[in-house]
N, CA, C and O atoms as CSV, one atom per row, in Angstrom:
chain,resi,resn,atom,element,x,y,z
A,1,MET,N,N,-23.084,-3.506,17.166
A,1,MET,CA,C,-23.399,-2.199,16.030
A,1,MET,C,C,-22.121,-1.284,16.306
A,1,MET,O,O,-22.086,-0.567,17.307
A,2,PHE,N,N,-21.339,-1.319,15.619
A,2,PHE,CA,C,-19.583,0.231,16.062
A,2,PHE,C,C,-19.843,1.542,14.922
A,2,PHE,O,O,-19.685,1.626,13.704
A,3,ARG,N,N,-20.277,2.406,15.881
A,3,ARG,CA,C,-19.779,3.599,14.980
A,3,ARG,C,C,-18.456,4.278,14.013
A,3,ARG,O,O,-17.267,4.074,14.255
A,4,ILE,N,N,-18.866,4.927,13.140
A,4,ILE,CA,C,-17.295,4.491,12.420
A,4,ILE,C,C,-16.051,4.660,13.154
A,4,ILE,O,O,-14.960,4.361,12.669
A,5,LYS,N,N,-16.183,5.058,14.131
A,5,LYS,CA,C,-14.991,6.142,15.217
A,5,LYS,C,C,-14.481,4.835,15.379
A,5,LYS,O,O,-13.343,4.501,15.051
A,6,GLN,N,N,-15.420,4.019,15.941
A,6,GLN,CA,C,-14.929,2.826,16.856
A,6,GLN,C,C,-14.252,1.479,15.964
A,6,GLN,O,O,-13.339,0.684,16.186
A,7,ALA,N,N,-15.550,1.769,14.472
A,7,ALA,CA,C,-14.749,1.147,12.634
A,7,ALA,C,C,-13.604,1.775,12.997
A,7,ALA,O,O,-13.344,1.407,14.143
A,8,ALA,N,N,-13.081,2.264,12.742
A,8,ALA,CA,C,-11.697,2.993,12.524
A,8,ALA,C,C,-11.128,2.466,13.324
A,8,ALA,O,O,-10.190,1.803,12.882
A,9,THR,N,N,-11.298,2.435,14.702
A,9,THR,CA,C,-9.975,2.002,15.644
A,9,THR,C,C,-9.951,0.394,15.534
A,9,THR,O,O,-8.836,-0.127,15.518
A,10,LEU,N,N,-11.083,-0.436,15.457
A,10,LEU,CA,C,-11.338,-1.925,15.157
A,10,LEU,C,C,-9.922,-2.233,13.667
A,10,LEU,O,O,-9.068,-3.120,13.671
A,11,SER,N,N,-10.074,-1.499,12.926
A,11,SER,CA,C,-9.650,-2.054,12.080
A,11,SER,C,C,-8.111,-1.366,11.940
A,11,SER,O,O,-7.267,-2.262,11.932
A,12,GLY,N,N,-7.747,-0.537,11.872
A,12,GLY,CA,C,-6.743,0.339,11.974
A,12,GLY,C,C,-6.641,1.563,10.666
A,12,GLY,O,O,-5.695,1.956,9.983
A,13,PHE,N,N,-7.956,1.888,10.706
A,13,PHE,CA,C,-7.357,2.844,9.567
A,13,PHE,C,C,-8.751,3.922,10.139
A,13,PHE,O,O,-9.656,3.669,10.933
A,14,SER,N,N,-8.376,5.454,9.176
A,14,SER,CA,C,-9.122,6.333,10.390
A,14,SER,C,C,-10.170,6.538,9.356
A,14,SER,O,O,-10.227,6.164,8.184
A,15,VAL,N,N,-10.906,7.163,10.025
A,15,VAL,CA,C,-12.388,7.291,9.653
A,15,VAL,C,C,-12.047,8.025,8.085
A,15,VAL,O,O,-12.285,7.420,7.039
A,16,ASP,N,N,-11.763,8.692,8.102
A,16,ASP,CA,C,-11.791,8.815,6.224
A,16,ASP,C,C,-11.456,8.405,5.132
A,16,ASP,O,O,-11.714,8.902,4.036
A,17,THR,N,N,-10.837,7.435,5.383
A,17,THR,CA,C,-10.524,6.637,4.705
A,17,THR,C,C,-11.655,5.058,4.971
A,17,THR,O,O,-11.828,4.184,4.122
A,18,LEU,N,N,-12.285,5.089,6.397
A,18,LEU,CA,C,-13.438,4.316,5.715
A,18,LEU,C,C,-14.937,4.933,5.229
A,18,LEU,O,O,-15.958,4.458,4.733
A,19,ARG,N,N,-14.442,6.354,5.687
A,19,ARG,CA,C,-16.086,7.346,4.529
A,19,ARG,C,C,-15.102,6.856,2.882
A,19,ARG,O,O,-15.736,6.910,1.828
A,20,PHE,N,N,-13.642,6.428,2.848
A,20,PHE,CA,C,-13.230,6.718,1.389
A,20,PHE,C,C,-13.734,5.744,1.001
A,20,PHE,O,O,-14.690,5.931,0.248
A,21,TYR,N,N,-13.357,4.309,1.309
A,21,TYR,CA,C,-13.621,3.129,1.388
A,21,TYR,C,C,-15.274,2.574,1.096
A,21,TYR,O,O,-15.486,1.531,0.478
A,22,ASP,N,N,-16.485,3.528,1.694
A,22,ASP,CA,C,-17.560,3.469,1.812
A,22,ASP,C,C,-17.991,4.349,-0.020
A,22,ASP,O,O,-18.691,4.061,-0.991
A,23,LYS,N,N,-17.445,5.018,0.218
A,23,LYS,CA,C,-17.911,6.392,-1.572
A,23,LYS,C,C,-17.398,5.110,-2.242
A,23,LYS,O,O,-18.287,4.506,-2.841
A,24,GLN,N,N,-16.276,4.591,-2.284
A,24,GLN,CA,C,-15.509,3.281,-3.152
A,24,GLN,C,C,-16.341,2.179,-3.433
A,24,GLN,O,O,-16.002,1.288,-4.212
A,25,GLU,N,N,-17.828,2.211,-2.602
A,25,GLU,CA,C,-18.553,0.957,-2.030
A,25,GLU,C,C,-17.284,-0.336,-1.815
A,25,GLU,O,O,-17.911,-1.315,-1.410
A,26,LEU,N,N,-16.532,-0.521,-1.871
A,26,LEU,CA,C,-15.266,-1.114,-1.613
A,26,LEU,C,C,-15.457,-1.484,0.135
A,26,LEU,O,O,-15.017,-2.584,0.471
A,27,ALA,N,N,-15.932,-0.829,0.962
A,27,ALA,CA,C,-16.039,-1.659,2.412
A,27,ALA,C,C,-17.285,-0.858,3.643
A,27,ALA,O,O,-17.190,-0.422,4.790
A,28,SER,N,N,-18.563,-1.005,2.482
A,28,SER,CA,C,-19.402,0.028,3.453
A,28,SER,C,C,-20.100,-0.557,4.608
A,28,SER,O,O,-20.154,-1.780,4.739
A,29,PRO,N,N,-20.691,0.333,5.539
A,29,PRO,CA,C,-21.202,-0.347,6.615
A,29,PRO,C,C,-22.788,-0.843,6.145
A,29,PRO,O,O,-23.495,-0.424,5.228
A,30,SER,N,N,-23.049,-1.977,7.232
A,30,SER,CA,C,-23.943,-2.738,6.835
A,30,SER,C,C,-25.560,-1.898,6.838
A,30,SER,O,O,-26.400,-2.109,5.965
A,31,MET,N,N,-25.791,-0.806,8.149
A,31,MET,CA,C,-26.725,-0.204,8.122
A,31,MET,C,C,-26.371,1.649,7.971
A,31,MET,O,O,-25.335,2.014,7.416
A,32,ARG,N,N,-27.377,2.665,8.541
A,32,ARG,CA,C,-27.200,3.463,9.161
A,32,ARG,C,C,-28.086,3.694,9.849
A,32,ARG,O,O,-29.121,3.027,9.843
A,33,SER,N,N,-27.872,4.725,10.620
A,33,SER,CA,C,-28.741,5.179,12.069
A,33,SER,C,C,-29.822,5.733,11.469
A,33,SER,O,O,-29.965,5.647,10.250
A,34,ALA,N,N,-30.790,6.426,12.333
A,34,ALA,CA,C,-32.002,6.745,11.838
A,34,ALA,C,C,-31.464,8.364,11.721
A,34,ALA,O,O,-32.277,9.143,11.225
A,35,SER,N,N,-30.296,8.852,12.099
A,35,SER,CA,C,-29.610,9.851,12.226
A,35,SER,C,C,-28.498,10.230,10.909
A,35,SER,O,O,-28.152,11.364,10.577
A,36,GLY,N,N,-28.154,9.190,10.413
A,36,GLY,CA,C,-27.838,9.208,9.175
A,36,GLY,C,C,-26.417,8.558,9.513
A,36,GLY,O,O,-25.853,8.102,8.519
A,37,TYR,N,N,-25.375,8.358,11.336
A,37,TYR,CA,C,-24.481,7.538,11.167
A,37,TYR,C,C,-24.357,6.404,10.385
A,37,TYR,O,O,-25.361,5.862,9.924
A,38,ARG,N,N,-23.022,5.898,10.141
A,38,ARG,CA,C,-22.687,4.624,9.645
A,38,ARG,C,C,-22.067,3.513,10.733
A,38,ARG,O,O,-21.127,3.639,11.518
A,39,LEU,N,N,-22.913,2.428,10.491
A,39,LEU,CA,C,-23.101,0.957,11.519
A,39,LEU,C,C,-22.236,-0.003,10.814
A,39,LEU,O,O,-22.557,-0.665,9.826
A,40,TYR,N,N,-21.247,-0.008,11.349
A,40,TYR,CA,C,-20.504,-1.708,11.206
A,40,TYR,C,C,-20.753,-2.666,12.016
A,40,TYR,O,O,-20.915,-2.265,13.168
A,41,ASN,N,N,-20.876,-4.095,11.835
A,41,ASN,CA,C,-20.952,-5.259,12.619
A,41,ASN,C,C,-19.977,-5.733,12.282
A,41,ASN,O,O,-18.999,-5.398,11.614
A,42,GLU,N,N,-20.407,-6.808,12.951
A,42,GLU,CA,C,-18.720,-7.759,13.115
A,42,GLU,C,C,-18.044,-8.216,11.805
A,42,GLU,O,O,-16.856,-8.330,11.505
A,43,ASP,N,N,-19.487,-8.498,10.945
A,43,ASP,CA,C,-18.928,-8.774,9.109
A,43,ASP,C,C,-18.393,-7.839,8.721
A,43,ASP,O,O,-17.509,-8.162,7.926
A,44,ASP,N,N,-18.483,-6.534,8.907
A,44,ASP,CA,C,-18.265,-5.431,8.712
A,44,ASP,C,C,-16.554,-5.392,8.836
A,44,ASP,O,O,-15.665,-5.282,7.991
A,45,ILE,N,N,-16.556,-5.559,10.537
A,45,ILE,CA,C,-14.696,-5.095,10.833
A,45,ILE,C,C,-14.294,-6.454,10.398
A,45,ILE,O,O,-13.106,-6.504,10.716
A,46,ASP,N,N,-14.532,-7.299,9.987
A,46,ASP,CA,C,-13.768,-8.464,9.637
A,46,ASP,C,C,-13.451,-8.068,8.186
A,46,ASP,O,O,-12.349,-7.597,7.908
A,47,ARG,N,N,-14.209,-8.216,7.450
A,47,ARG,CA,C,-13.883,-7.176,5.904
A,47,ARG,C,C,-13.014,-5.569,5.881
A,47,ARG,O,O,-12.518,-4.780,5.077
A,48,LEU,N,N,-13.175,-5.697,6.929
A,48,LEU,CA,C,-12.430,-4.766,6.896
A,48,LEU,C,C,-11.049,-4.261,7.457
A,48,LEU,O,O,-10.457,-3.268,7.036
A,49,ARG,N,N,-10.602,-5.131,8.519
A,49,ARG,CA,C,-8.999,-6.006,8.582
A,49,ARG,C,C,-8.991,-7.196,7.525
A,49,ARG,O,O,-7.848,-7.652,7.557
A,50,PHE,N,N,-9.543,-7.703,6.861
A,50,PHE,CA,C,-9.495,-8.332,5.465
A,50,PHE,C,C,-8.326,-7.473,4.811
A,50,PHE,O,O,-7.162,-7.867,4.738
A,51,ILE,N,N,-8.830,-6.145,4.304
A,51,ILE,CA,C,-8.881,-4.893,2.870
A,51,ILE,C,C,-7.479,-4.519,4.055
A,51,ILE,O,O,-6.342,-4.757,3.647
A,52,ARG,N,N,-7.699,-3.824,5.779
A,52,ARG,CA,C,-6.189,-3.298,6.318
A,52,ARG,C,C,-4.609,-4.869,6.363
A,52,ARG,O,O,-3.386,-4.770,6.465
A,53,HIS,N,N,-5.353,-5.844,6.255
A,53,HIS,CA,C,-4.421,-7.146,6.543
A,53,HIS,C,C,-3.707,-7.124,4.514
A,53,HIS,O,O,-2.521,-7.138,4.181
A,54,ALA,N,N,-4.748,-7.096,3.723
A,54,ALA,CA,C,-3.760,-7.168,2.286
A,54,ALA,C,C,-3.249,-5.634,2.248
A,54,ALA,O,O,-2.065,-5.429,1.983
A,55,LYS,N,N,-4.002,-4.701,2.474
A,55,LYS,CA,C,-3.010,-3.099,2.208
A,55,LYS,C,C,-1.705,-3.333,2.764
A,55,LYS,O,O,-0.578,-3.101,2.327
A,56,ASP,N,N,-2.125,-3.850,3.833
A,56,ASP,CA,C,-0.700,-3.791,4.729
A,56,ASP,C,C,0.673,-4.688,3.876
A,56,ASP,O,O,1.803,-4.252,4.099
A,57,ILE,N,N,0.589,-5.430,3.302
A,57,ILE,CA,C,1.783,-6.333,2.212
A,57,ILE,C,C,1.737,-6.361,1.137
A,57,ILE,O,O,2.127,-7.291,0.430
A,58,GLY,N,N,0.975,-4.769,0.579
A,58,GLY,CA,C,1.172,-3.685,-0.631
A,58,GLY,C,C,0.172,-4.384,-1.800
A,58,GLY,O,O,0.633,-4.254,-2.934
A,59,PHE,N,N,-1.129,-5.110,-1.723
A,59,PHE,CA,C,-2.441,-4.606,-2.679
A,59,PHE,C,C,-2.611,-3.728,-2.512
A,59,PHE,O,O,-2.583,-3.063,-1.477
A,60,ASN,N,N,-2.887,-3.452,-3.752
A,60,ASN,CA,C,-3.415,-2.396,-4.262
A,60,ASN,C,C,-5.391,-2.082,-4.338
A,60,ASN,O,O,-6.049,-3.122,-4.360
A,61,LEU,N,N,-6.108,-0.897,-4.368
A,61,LEU,CA,C,-7.616,-1.173,-3.765
A,61,LEU,C,C,-7.448,-2.109,-5.413
A,61,LEU,O,O,-7.681,-3.303,-5.228
A,62,ASP,N,N,-7.208,-1.880,-6.442
A,62,ASP,CA,C,-7.981,-2.781,-7.651
A,62,ASP,C,C,-7.680,-4.623,-7.477
A,62,ASP,O,O,-8.289,-5.564,-7.986
A,63,SER,N,N,-6.915,-4.608,-6.879
A,63,SER,CA,C,-6.494,-5.814,-6.423
A,63,SER,C,C,-7.293,-6.463,-5.110
A,63,SER,O,O,-7.779,-7.587,-4.986
A,64,VAL,N,N,-7.248,-5.218,-4.072
A,64,VAL,CA,C,-7.841,-6.350,-2.373
A,64,VAL,C,C,-9.295,-5.989,-3.503
A,64,VAL,O,O,-9.233,-6.866,-4.365
A,65,ARG,N,N,-10.266,-5.256,-3.739
A,65,ARG,CA,C,-11.796,-5.575,-4.520
A,65,ARG,C,C,-11.175,-6.840,-5.169
A,65,ARG,O,O,-11.514,-7.655,-4.310
A,66,GLU,N,N,-10.563,-7.497,-6.007
A,66,GLU,CA,C,-10.977,-8.797,-6.344
A,66,GLU,C,C,-10.729,-9.799,-5.676
A,66,GLU,O,O,-11.220,-10.921,-5.805
A,67,LEU,N,N,-9.337,-9.154,-4.335
A,67,LEU,CA,C,-9.798,-10.797,-3.477
A,67,LEU,C,C,-11.354,-10.748,-2.626
A,67,LEU,O,O,-11.954,-11.781,-2.328
A,68,LEU,N,N,-11.961,-9.091,-2.246
A,68,LEU,CA,C,-12.988,-9.510,-1.497
A,68,LEU,C,C,-14.116,-10.160,-2.675
A,68,LEU,O,O,-14.934,-11.053,-2.458
A,69,ALA,N,N,-13.976,-9.708,-3.474
A,69,ALA,CA,C,-14.804,-10.500,-4.546
A,69,ALA,C,C,-14.989,-11.955,-4.521
A,69,ALA,O,O,-16.094,-12.498,-4.527
A,70,ILE,N,N,-13.615,-12.695,-4.487
A,70,ILE,CA,C,-13.331,-13.918,-4.722
A,70,ILE,C,C,-13.611,-14.366,-2.993
A,70,ILE,O,O,-14.187,-15.414,-2.701
A,71,ARG,N,N,-13.226,-13.626,-2.210
A,71,ARG,CA,C,-13.545,-13.658,-0.651
A,71,ARG,C,C,-14.980,-14.608,-0.308
A,71,ARG,O,O,-15.190,-15.732,0.148
A,72,LEU,N,N,-15.914,-13.331,-0.865
A,72,LEU,CA,C,-17.492,-13.648,-1.090
A,72,LEU,C,C,-18.358,-14.744,-1.905
A,72,LEU,O,O,-19.524,-15.015,-1.618
A,73,HIS,N,N,-17.546,-15.403,-3.080
A,73,HIS,CA,C,-18.609,-15.940,-3.798
A,73,HIS,C,C,-17.206,-17.061,-3.834
A,73,HIS,O,O,-16.829,-17.457,-4.937
A,74,LYS,N,N,-16.522,-17.501,-2.635
A,74,LYS,CA,C,-15.211,-18.898,-2.740
A,74,LYS,C,C,-16.006,-20.108,-4.302
A,74,LYS,O,O,-15.684,-20.664,-5.352
A,75,ASP,N,N,-17.187,-19.875,-3.359
A,75,ASP,CA,C,-17.238,-21.615,-4.630
A,75,ASP,C,C,-17.792,-21.101,-5.644
A,75,ASP,O,O,-18.884,-21.564,-5.971
A,76,GLN,N,N,-17.019,-19.648,-6.687
A,76,GLN,CA,C,-17.235,-19.597,-7.643
A,76,GLN,C,C,-15.886,-18.522,-8.516
A,76,GLN,O,O,-15.895,-17.686,-9.419
A,77,SER,N,N,-14.685,-19.242,-7.483
A,77,SER,CA,C,-13.603,-19.024,-7.805
A,77,SER,C,C,-12.893,-20.309,-7.437
A,77,SER,O,O,-13.509,-21.298,-7.039
A,78,SER,N,N,-11.350,-20.259,-7.606
A,78,SER,CA,C,-10.612,-21.169,-6.987
A,78,SER,C,C,-9.432,-20.922,-6.770
A,78,SER,O,O,-9.078,-19.989,-7.491
A,79,CYS,N,N,-8.670,-21.273,-6.163
A,79,CYS,CA,C,-7.686,-20.996,-5.764
A,79,CYS,C,C,-6.513,-20.715,-6.253
A,79,CYS,O,O,-5.816,-20.007,-5.526
A,80,GLU,N,N,-5.858,-21.193,-7.719
A,80,GLU,CA,C,-5.309,-20.419,-9.125
A,80,GLU,C,C,-5.791,-19.662,-8.524
A,80,GLU,O,O,-5.233,-19.465,-7.445
A,81,ASP,N,N,-7.715,-18.365,-8.976
A,81,ASP,CA,C,-7.583,-17.551,-9.155
A,81,ASP,C,C,-6.426,-16.200,-8.205
A,81,ASP,O,O,-5.679,-15.330,-8.653
A,82,VAL,N,N,-6.784,-16.612,-6.766
A,82,VAL,CA,C,-6.708,-15.842,-5.657
A,82,VAL,C,C,-4.608,-16.300,-6.144
A,82,VAL,O,O,-3.991,-15.291,-6.487
A,83,LYS,N,N,-3.894,-17.420,-6.140
A,83,LYS,CA,C,-2.739,-17.570,-6.253
A,83,LYS,C,C,-2.242,-16.475,-7.497
A,83,LYS,O,O,-1.245,-15.814,-7.205
A,84,SER,N,N,-2.793,-16.248,-8.732
A,84,SER,CA,C,-2.622,-15.527,-9.025
A,84,SER,C,C,-2.278,-13.872,-8.986
A,84,SER,O,O,-1.330,-13.152,-9.300
A,85,LEU,N,N,-3.441,-13.732,-8.490
A,85,LEU,CA,C,-2.930,-12.981,-7.766
A,85,LEU,C,C,-1.529,-12.414,-6.934
A,85,LEU,O,O,-0.720,-11.492,-6.832
A,86,THR,N,N,-1.754,-13.137,-6.665
A,86,THR,CA,C,-0.659,-13.349,-5.506
A,86,THR,C,C,0.686,-13.379,-6.689
A,86,THR,O,O,1.710,-12.697,-6.715
A,87,ALA,N,N,0.420,-13.972,-7.199
A,87,ALA,CA,C,1.966,-14.034,-8.544
A,87,ALA,C,C,2.045,-13.052,-9.258
A,87,ALA,O,O,2.734,-13.152,-10.273
A,88,GLU,N,N,1.402,-11.853,-8.976
A,88,GLU,CA,C,1.219,-10.177,-9.646
A,88,GLU,C,C,2.116,-9.901,-9.057
A,88,GLU,O,O,3.278,-9.658,-9.386
A,89,LYS,N,N,1.115,-9.950,-7.221
A,89,LYS,CA,C,1.901,-9.006,-6.336
A,89,LYS,C,C,3.227,-9.079,-5.919
A,89,LYS,O,O,3.865,-8.081,-5.584
A,90,LEU,N,N,3.883,-10.742,-5.926
A,90,LEU,CA,C,5.117,-11.424,-6.061
A,90,LEU,C,C,6.327,-10.399,-7.028
A,90,LEU,O,O,7.283,-9.773,-6.571
A,91,SER,N,N,5.863,-10.514,-8.518
A,91,SER,CA,C,6.127,-9.737,-9.692
A,91,SER,C,C,6.478,-8.732,-9.447
A,91,SER,O,O,7.680,-8.537,-9.270
A,92,GLU,N,N,5.657,-7.831,-9.358
A,92,GLU,CA,C,5.569,-6.106,-9.152
A,92,GLU,C,C,7.128,-5.904,-7.596
A,92,GLU,O,O,7.901,-4.950,-7.681
A,93,ILE,N,N,7.255,-6.862,-6.493
A,93,ILE,CA,C,7.316,-6.998,-5.143
A,93,ILE,C,C,8.744,-7.443,-5.556
A,93,ILE,O,O,9.613,-7.336,-4.691
A,94,ASP,N,N,9.176,-8.044,-7.063
A,94,ASP,CA,C,10.510,-8.956,-8.029
A,94,ASP,C,C,10.945,-7.136,-8.127
A,94,ASP,O,O,11.666,-6.475,-7.379
A,95,ASP,N,N,10.263,-6.773,-9.215
A,95,ASP,CA,C,10.272,-5.455,-9.984
A,95,ASP,C,C,11.026,-4.453,-9.101
A,95,ASP,O,O,12.148,-4.007,-9.346
A,96,LYS,N,N,10.012,-4.064,-7.699
A,96,LYS,CA,C,10.863,-2.867,-7.432
A,96,LYS,C,C,12.251,-3.049,-6.198
A,96,LYS,O,O,13.012,-2.246,-5.658
A,97,ILE,N,N,12.104,-4.217,-6.150
A,97,ILE,CA,C,13.652,-4.779,-5.148
A,97,ILE,C,C,14.527,-4.396,-6.182
A,97,ILE,O,O,15.198,-3.422,-5.841
A,98,ARG,N,N,14.851,-4.930,-7.692
A,98,ARG,CA,C,15.941,-4.962,-8.586
A,98,ARG,C,C,16.022,-3.588,-9.108
A,98,ARG,O,O,17.048,-3.010,-9.468
A,99,GLU,N,N,14.428,-2.988,-9.106
A,99,GLU,CA,C,14.664,-1.109,-8.797
A,99,GLU,C,C,16.116,-0.589,-7.442
A,99,GLU,O,O,17.257,-0.167,-7.256
A,100,LEU,N,N,14.900,-1.050,-6.889
A,100,LEU,CA,C,15.821,-0.312,-5.321
A,100,LEU,C,C,17.741,-0.634,-5.125
A,100,LEU,O,O,18.582,0.238,-4.906
A,101,GLN,N,N,18.003,-2.178,-5.295
A,101,GLN,CA,C,19.119,-2.507,-5.712
A,101,GLN,C,C,20.104,-1.606,-6.567
A,101,GLN,O,O,21.148,-1.141,-6.108
A,102,GLN,N,N,19.676,-1.421,-7.799
A,102,GLN,CA,C,20.078,-0.079,-8.591
A,102,GLN,C,C,20.302,1.225,-8.059
A,102,GLN,O,O,21.226,2.027,-8.192
A,103,MET,N,N,19.505,1.235,-7.586
A,103,MET,CA,C,19.402,2.369,-7.507
A,103,MET,C,C,20.552,2.722,-5.663
A,103,MET,O,O,21.263,3.703,-5.446
A,104,ARG,N,N,20.321,1.642,-4.813
A,104,ARG,CA,C,21.615,1.958,-3.818
A,104,ARG,C,C,23.124,1.148,-4.259
A,104,ARG,O,O,24.155,1.249,-3.595
A,105,ALA,N,N,23.021,0.557,-5.178
A,105,ALA,CA,C,24.437,0.211,-6.277
A,105,ALA,C,C,24.651,1.927,-6.341
A,105,ALA,O,O,25.366,2.270,-5.400
A,106,ALA,N,N,24.136,3.335,-7.374
A,106,ALA,CA,C,24.596,3.706,-7.361
A,106,ALA,C,C,24.936,4.818,-6.458
A,106,ALA,O,O,25.897,5.560,-6.661
A,107,VAL,N,N,23.933,4.949,-5.207
A,107,VAL,CA,C,24.324,5.662,-3.968
A,107,VAL,C,C,25.484,5.349,-3.367
A,107,VAL,O,O,26.270,6.188,-2.927
A,108,LYS,N,N,25.698,3.667,-3.307
A,108,LYS,CA,C,26.699,3.417,-3.037
A,108,LYS,C,C,28.018,4.167,-4.177
A,108,LYS,O,O,28.913,4.937,-3.830
A,109,ARG,N,N,27.859,3.858,-4.981
A,109,ARG,CA,C,29.433,4.160,-5.917
A,109,ARG,C,C,29.579,6.417,-5.574
A,109,ARG,O,O,30.570,7.146,-5.628
A,110,LEU,N,N,28.353,6.690,-5.314
A,110,LEU,CA,C,28.581,8.574,-4.631
A,110,LEU,C,C,29.184,7.988,-3.627
A,110,LEU,O,O,30.314,7.711,-4.031
A,111,HIS,N,N,29.072,7.687,-2.675
A,111,HIS,CA,C,29.313,7.923,-1.807
A,111,HIS,C,C,30.567,7.089,-1.400
A,111,HIS,O,O,31.158,7.338,-0.349
A,112,ASP,N,N,31.119,5.712,-2.570
A,112,ASP,CA,C,32.202,5.059,-2.613
A,112,ASP,C,C,32.849,6.149,-2.623
A,112,ASP,O,O,33.445,6.587,-1.639
A,113,ASN,N,N,32.778,6.943,-4.221
A,113,ASN,CA,C,33.901,7.979,-3.993
A,113,ASN,C,C,34.285,9.833,-3.737
A,113,ASN,O,O,35.031,10.705,-4.182
A,114,CYS,N,N,33.323,9.664,-2.835
A,114,CYS,CA,C,33.640,11.109,-1.854
A,114,CYS,C,C,34.789,10.780,-1.046
A,114,CYS,O,O,35.137,9.684,-0.607
A,115,CYS,N,N,35.123,11.496,-0.969
A,115,CYS,CA,C,36.375,12.040,0.056
A,115,CYS,C,C,36.210,11.955,1.506
A,115,CYS,O,O,36.832,11.240,2.290
A,116,GLY,N,N,35.055,12.992,1.798
A,116,GLY,CA,C,34.449,12.792,2.617
A,116,GLY,C,C,34.810,14.164,3.442
A,116,GLY,O,O,34.277,14.450,4.514
A,117,GLY,N,N,35.901,15.053,2.713
A,117,GLY,CA,C,36.539,15.684,3.691
A,117,GLY,C,C,35.737,17.032,5.174
A,117,GLY,O,O,35.173,16.501,6.131
A,118,ALA,N,N,35.777,17.829,5.148
A,118,ALA,CA,C,36.072,18.646,5.451
A,118,ALA,C,C,36.317,20.037,4.729
A,118,ALA,O,O,35.833,21.100,5.119
A,119,GLU,N,N,37.143,19.880,3.613
A,119,GLU,CA,C,36.981,21.347,2.804
A,119,GLU,C,C,35.468,21.348,1.744
A,119,GLU,O,O,34.463,20.674,1.518
A,120,SER,N,N,36.228,22.740,1.289
A,120,SER,CA,C,34.165,22.931,0.590
A,120,SER,C,C,34.372,21.692,-0.264
A,120,SER,O,O,35.198,20.960,-0.809
A,121,ALA,N,N,32.293,22.078,0.118
A,121,ALA,CA,C,32.076,20.782,-1.173
A,121,ALA,C,C,31.642,21.430,-2.593
A,121,ALA,O,O,30.821,21.217,-3.485
A,122,GLU,N,N,32.929,22.571,-2.202
A,122,GLU,CA,C,33.029,23.172,-4.271
A,122,GLU,C,C,33.448,22.108,-5.073
A,122,GLU,O,O,32.952,21.874,-6.175
A,123,GLN,N,N,34.343,21.457,-4.563
A,123,GLN,CA,C,34.714,20.079,-5.415
A,123,GLN,C,C,34.589,18.513,-4.652
A,123,GLN,O,O,35.308,17.600,-4.243
A,124,CYS,N,N,32.915,18.964,-4.794
A,124,CYS,CA,C,32.529,17.405,-4.479
A,124,CYS,C,C,32.047,16.273,-5.170
A,124,CYS,O,O,31.014,16.262,-5.839
A,125,THR,N,N,32.795,15.340,-5.000
A,125,THR,CA,C,32.469,14.342,-6.748
A,125,THR,C,C,31.120,13.896,-6.427
A,125,THR,O,O,30.541,13.086,-7.152
A,126,ILE,N,N,30.583,14.390,-5.363
A,126,ILE,CA,C,29.233,13.831,-5.522
A,126,ILE,C,C,28.428,14.407,-6.262
A,126,ILE,O,O,27.610,13.983,-7.078
A,127,LEU,N,N,28.861,15.954,-5.749
A,127,LEU,CA,C,27.886,16.974,-6.338
A,127,LEU,C,C,28.097,16.926,-8.198
A,127,LEU,O,O,27.251,16.720,-9.069
A,128,GLN,N,N,29.511,17.195,-8.302
A,128,GLN,CA,C,29.591,16.707,-9.349
A,128,GLN,C,C,28.936,15.450,-10.508
A,128,GLN,O,O,28.522,15.805,-11.611
A,129,ALA,N,N,28.925,14.561,-10.245
A,129,ALA,CA,C,28.317,13.365,-10.707
A,129,ALA,C,C,27.456,13.738,-10.746
A,129,ALA,O,O,27.339,14.095,-11.918
A,130,LEU,N,N,25.774,14.187,-9.762
A,130,LEU,CA,C,24.581,14.736,-9.764
A,130,LEU,C,C,24.628,15.616,-10.894
A,130,LEU,O,O,23.905,15.233,-11.814
A,131,ASP,N,N,25.153,16.503,-11.073
A,131,ASP,CA,C,25.227,17.973,-12.044
A,131,ASP,C,C,25.599,17.288,-13.809
A,131,ASP,O,O,25.026,17.588,-14.856
A,132,SER,N,N,26.417,16.590,-13.656
A,132,SER,CA,C,26.771,15.915,-14.365
A,132,SER,C,C,25.267,14.748,-15.819
A,132,SER,O,O,25.173,14.558,-17.032
A,133,VAL,N,N,24.685,14.456,-14.862
A,133,VAL,CA,C,23.583,13.514,-15.253
A,133,VAL,C,C,22.250,14.589,-15.863
A,133,VAL,O,O,21.506,14.519,-16.842
A,134,ARG,N,N,22.364,15.308,-15.036
A,134,ARG,CA,C,21.680,16.725,-15.768
A,134,ARG,C,C,22.036,17.250,-17.660
A,134,ARG,O,O,21.407,17.694,-18.621
A,135,GLY,N,N,23.531,16.806,-17.286
A,135,GLY,CA,C,24.181,17.735,-18.230
A,135,GLY,C,C,24.675,18.756,-18.300
A,135,GLY,O,O,25.238,19.245,-19.280
A,136,VAL,N,N,24.460,19.385,-16.840
A,136,VAL,CA,C,24.639,21.215,-16.402
A,136,VAL,C,C,26.649,21.109,-16.665
A,136,VAL,O,O,27.347,22.109,-16.496
């Protein structure tokens, strides 16, 4: 059995995150000691590592909760269920990439239109362009 600090180290989460997951009933410890310490077993650590991996690749807590439910009841779900969740995540990532590409293009235009000289910033084209967006 592992106390919360050990479980945090093994899972890559902070102690506060483990407490939060416990309150959210996302990853509760298997038991508590007589003095109330959270005690995690190997299965609990595996669950935490599963959560860590899912979070690392971008799944939010709601999706993680769904994945955990499927993981717990594999016989009641299909690969299609899991693939559907990953398809949603891929769509979100693609949307974010498009948004970042648009942001990059806008910043690049600002950058490319600036002389970048040593003169005063009073006539800086970047500042002027940002001011014109606000309507100043």
